[in-house]
LOMI-302391 format. One record per residue (C-alpha): residue in one letter; residue number from 1; x negated, y, z negated. Coordinates in pm, whole numbers. Each point is the difference from the previous one (the first is absolute). Layout:
! residues N
+-----+-----+--------+--------+--------+
| res |   n |      X |      Y |      Z |
+-----+-----+--------+--------+--------+
|   A | NUM |      X |      Y |      Z |
...
+-----+-----+--------+--------+--------+
END
This chain:
! residues 206
+-----+-----+--------+--------+--------+
| res |   n |      X |      Y |      Z |
+-----+-----+--------+--------+--------+
|   X |   1 |   -211 |    515 |    199 |
|   X |   2 |    -73 |    345 |   -143 |
|   X |   3 |   -124 |    104 |    338 |
|   X |   4 |    392 |    -67 |    122 |
|   X |   5 |    111 |    158 |   -265 |
|   X |   6 |   -199 |    283 |     93 |
|   X |   7 |     42 |      0 |    330 |
|   X |   8 |    374 |    -48 |     -2 |
|   X |   9 |      8 |    347 |   -263 |
|   X |  10 |   -193 |    184 |    275 |
|   X |  11 |    177 |   -119 |    328 |
|   X |  12 |    345 |    -69 |    -77 |
|   X |  13 |    200 |    -88 |    249 |
|   X |  14 |   -357 |     32 |    276 |
|   X |  15 |   -182 |   -283 |   -152 |
|   X |  16 |    305 |   -255 |    -54 |
|   X |  17 |     25 |   -152 |    349 |
|   X |  18 |   -407 |   -115 |     35 |
|   X |  19 |     20 |   -117 |   -365 |
|   X |  20 |    314 |   -233 |     65 |
|   X |  21 |   -224 |   -134 |    301 |
|   X |  22 |   -301 |   -121 |   -255 |
|   X |  23 |     85 |     37 |   -340 |
|   X |  24 |    402 |    -47 |     -5 |
|   X |  25 |    110 |   -205 |   -317 |
|   X |  26 |   -144 |    206 |   -246 |
|   X |  27 |     61 |    328 |    150 |
|   X |  28 |    380 |   -103 |      2 |
|   X |  29 |     -2 |    -54 |   -349 |
|   X |  30 |   -117 |    360 |    -42 |
|   X |  31 |    190 |    150 |    260 |
|   X |  32 |    309 |   -167 |   -211 |
|   X |  33 |   -116 |    164 |   -318 |
|   X |  34 |    -70 |    336 |    138 |
|   X |  35 |    304 |     17 |    178 |
|   X |  36 |    209 |    -18 |   -371 |
|   X |  37 |   -245 |    278 |   -119 |
|   X |  38 |    137 |    161 |    304 |
|   X |  39 |   -342 |     47 |    158 |
|   X |  40 |    158 |   -167 |    306 |
|   X |  41 |    262 |    -10 |    235 |
|   X |  42 |    156 |   -398 |    -41 |
|   X |  43 |    134 |    -51 |    342 |
|   X |  44 |   -253 |    233 |    179 |
|   X |  45 |   -284 |   -227 |   -192 |
|   X |  46 |    180 |   -343 |     39 |
|   X |  47 |    -32 |     63 |    362 |
|   X |  48 |   -314 |     74 |     24 |
|   X |  49 |   -111 |   -269 |   -186 |
|   X |  50 |    161 |   -312 |    240 |
|   X |  51 |    -76 |    247 |    304 |
|   X |  52 |   -408 |    -40 |   -139 |
|   X |  53 |     26 |   -354 |    -95 |
|   X |  54 |    209 |   -180 |    345 |
|   X |  55 |   -206 |    212 |    211 |
|   X |  56 |   -331 |   -172 |    -99 |
|   X |  57 |    219 |   -324 |     91 |
|   X |  58 |     78 |     53 |    314 |
|   X |  59 |   -323 |     64 |     95 |
|   X |  60 |   -144 |   -321 |   -175 |
|   X |  61 |    305 |   -137 |    224 |
|   X |  62 |   -147 |    149 |    330 |
|   X |  63 |   -377 |    -81 |   -108 |
|   X |  64 |     53 |   -358 |    -22 |
|   X |  65 |    273 |    -56 |    346 |
|   X |  66 |   -232 |    201 |    167 |
|   X |  67 |   -394 |    -71 |    -67 |
|   X |  68 |     45 |   -323 |   -100 |
|   X |  69 |   -385 |    -19 |    203 |
|   X |  70 |   -148 |    292 |   -203 |
|   X |  71 |   -240 |   -104 |   -314 |
|   X |  72 |    166 |    261 |   -267 |
|   X |  73 |    340 |   -224 |     76 |
|   X |  74 |   -172 |   -316 |    -80 |
|   X |  75 |   -221 |    116 |   -289 |
|   X |  76 |    329 |     98 |   -170 |
|   X |  77 |    154 |   -334 |    117 |
|   X |  78 |   -336 |   -194 |   -114 |
|   X |  79 |     18 |    176 |   -312 |
|   X |  80 |    277 |   -177 |   -157 |
|   X |  81 |   -146 |   -341 |    170 |
|   X |  82 |    224 |     -7 |    316 |
|   X |  83 |   -162 |   -128 |    301 |
|   X |  84 |    111 |   -195 |    257 |
|   X |  85 |    157 |   -327 |   -168 |
|   X |  86 |    184 |    235 |   -227 |
|   X |  87 |    197 |    189 |    334 |
|   X |  88 |    233 |   -260 |    -21 |
|   X |  89 |     86 |     16 |   -333 |
|   X |  90 |     30 |    423 |    -22 |
|   X |  91 |    177 |    -16 |    310 |
|   X |  92 |    299 |   -230 |   -199 |
|   X |  93 |     22 |    211 |   -259 |
|   X |  94 |     63 |    307 |    147 |
|   X |  95 |    243 |   -138 |    243 |
|   X |  96 |    167 |   -250 |   -226 |
|   X |  97 |    -11 |    164 |   -329 |
|   X |  98 |    -27 |    360 |     96 |
|   X |  99 |    166 |    175 |   -355 |
|   X | 100 |   -203 |   -230 |   -226 |
|   X | 101 |   -329 |     90 |    222 |
|   X | 102 |     80 |    366 |     -9 |
|   X | 103 |     33 |      9 |   -343 |
|   X | 104 |   -251 |   -192 |   -150 |
|   X | 105 |   -277 |    146 |    311 |
|   X | 106 |    191 |    395 |   -139 |
|   X | 107 |   -111 |    -50 |   -331 |
|   X | 108 |   -256 |   -230 |    -43 |
|   X | 109 |   -340 |    227 |    -25 |
|   X | 110 |   -302 |    -18 |    207 |
|   X | 111 |    198 |   -270 |    229 |
|   X | 112 |    298 |    231 |    134 |
|   X | 113 |   -226 |    175 |    250 |
|   X | 114 |   -148 |   -300 |    182 |
|   X | 115 |    352 |   -192 |    -26 |
|   X | 116 |    157 |    263 |    133 |
|   X | 117 |   -252 |     46 |    312 |
|   X | 118 |     71 |   -397 |      7 |
|   X | 119 |    375 |    113 |     79 |
|   X | 120 |   -131 |    116 |    310 |
|   X | 121 |   -219 |   -240 |    113 |
|   X | 122 |    258 |   -271 |      7 |
|   X | 123 |    190 |    190 |    200 |
|   X | 124 |    281 |     67 |   -287 |
|   X | 125 |    270 |    247 |    202 |
|   X | 126 |    -45 |    395 |   -111 |
|   X | 127 |    378 |     69 |    -27 |
|   X | 128 |    -13 |   -338 |   -264 |
|   X | 129 |   -331 |    121 |   -181 |
|   X | 130 |    142 |    310 |    -56 |
|   X | 131 |    374 |   -147 |   -105 |
|   X | 132 |   -180 |   -191 |   -268 |
|   X | 133 |   -305 |    318 |    -76 |
|   X | 134 |    280 |    225 |   -116 |
|   X | 135 |    161 |   -118 |   -244 |
|   X | 136 |   -253 |   -115 |   -193 |
|   X | 137 |   -155 |    371 |    -17 |
|   X | 138 |    298 |    132 |    -42 |
|   X | 139 |     72 |   -276 |   -337 |
|   X | 140 |   -332 |     77 |    -99 |
|   X | 141 |    -34 |    373 |     25 |
|   X | 142 |    350 |    -11 |   -205 |
|   X | 143 |   -104 |   -208 |   -272 |
|   X | 144 |   -420 |    132 |     -6 |
|   X | 145 |    201 |    363 |      9 |
|   X | 146 |    275 |    -17 |   -238 |
|   X | 147 |   -241 |   -170 |   -221 |
|   X | 148 |   -174 |    333 |    -15 |
|   X | 149 |    293 |    206 |    -81 |
|   X | 150 |    113 |   -228 |   -276 |
|   X | 151 |   -242 |   -119 |   -173 |
|   X | 152 |   -297 |    288 |     92 |
|   X | 153 |    205 |    265 |    -96 |
|   X | 154 |     60 |   -107 |   -343 |
|   X | 155 |   -320 |   -112 |    -18 |
|   X | 156 |    -85 |    395 |      3 |
|   X | 157 |    315 |     57 |   -137 |
|   X | 158 |   -112 |   -216 |   -372 |
|   X | 159 |   -356 |    140 |     44 |
|   X | 160 |    -51 |    345 |    183 |
|   X | 161 |    -89 |    149 |   -358 |
|   X | 162 |   -244 |   -234 |    -81 |
|   X | 163 |   -196 |     -5 |    358 |
|   X | 164 |    -75 |    181 |    312 |
|   X | 165 |    279 |    -27 |    271 |
|   X | 166 |   -288 |   -139 |    243 |
|   X | 167 |    -88 |   -286 |   -315 |
|   X | 168 |    287 |    -63 |      7 |
|   X | 169 |     82 |   -121 |    291 |
|   X | 170 |   -293 |   -122 |     63 |
|   X | 171 |     14 |   -250 |   -287 |
|   X | 172 |    397 |   -101 |    134 |
|   X | 173 |   -218 |   -112 |    313 |
|   X | 174 |   -186 |   -185 |   -133 |
|   X | 175 |    240 |   -187 |   -128 |
|   X | 176 |    175 |    -66 |    326 |
|   X | 177 |   -267 |    -68 |    187 |
|   X | 178 |   -105 |   -226 |   -238 |
|   X | 179 |    411 |   -187 |     32 |
|   X | 180 |    -44 |     52 |    355 |
|   X | 181 |   -373 |   -142 |     65 |
|   X | 182 |    163 |   -299 |   -214 |
|   X | 183 |    324 |    -25 |    230 |
|   X | 184 |   -188 |     -4 |    321 |
|   X | 185 |   -292 |   -240 |   -124 |
|   X | 186 |    306 |   -222 |    -66 |
|   X | 187 |    154 |     80 |    407 |
|   X | 188 |   -296 |    -82 |    181 |
|   X | 189 |     -3 |   -347 |   -207 |
|   X | 190 |    341 |    -67 |     96 |
|   X | 191 |   -136 |    133 |    344 |
|   X | 192 |   -243 |   -279 |     55 |
|   X | 193 |     97 |   -276 |   -176 |
|   X | 194 |    319 |     74 |    233 |
|   X | 195 |   -295 |    -45 |    315 |
|   X | 196 |   -164 |   -292 |   -190 |
|   X | 197 |    338 |   -180 |      9 |
|   X | 198 |    135 |     83 |    332 |
|   X | 199 |   -381 |   -135 |    123 |
|   X | 200 |     24 |   -341 |   -121 |
|   X | 201 |    365 |    -38 |    136 |
|   X | 202 |   -170 |     58 |    325 |
|   X | 203 |   -237 |   -251 |    -55 |
|   X | 204 |    274 |   -198 |   -137 |
|   X | 205 |    185 |    -31 |    303 |
|   X | 206 |   -279 |    -19 |    174 |
+-----+-----+--------+--------+--------+
END
């Protein structure tokens, strides 16, 4: 995480987009803190974070939509236990419970990429995919940057005379990362439970 902070400090706006693509959540908190400290323009940084999160989602969707026969796609789906017998359940989740599935998928650390790929795999309409993905992304980064803006900056102002600036932000990052990991583990559990519930209902109707 200290590497992320150093990259932001050195490359500023140029590094926000690629960091959002790969380490969006923790980057969102850091950028929110730096916005409060006057290091970034809030709207510009927010826009880059949203763009850096949504564009990979779109790539995952099209990878699933048009690359279903490729080994990479099958491996990605197989990593979350999606096999031929699960396709009906995944299709049901995406087409009938799009909002809930998108919300859990976007926030379930470790399951997000495979499930977003599966949205294309089961032929969810792209417009529908984007309509549901964008609000979740906007909400996610609004909360993360707001946490950084208010709590990260408050933490910095409280301890700035005791520790150096990087150390302060790093300590705040650790706290937020632990909280985010706890939350995403919960989201992952809920998503798997929803899938298992749908699978059981499908079996009961057979």
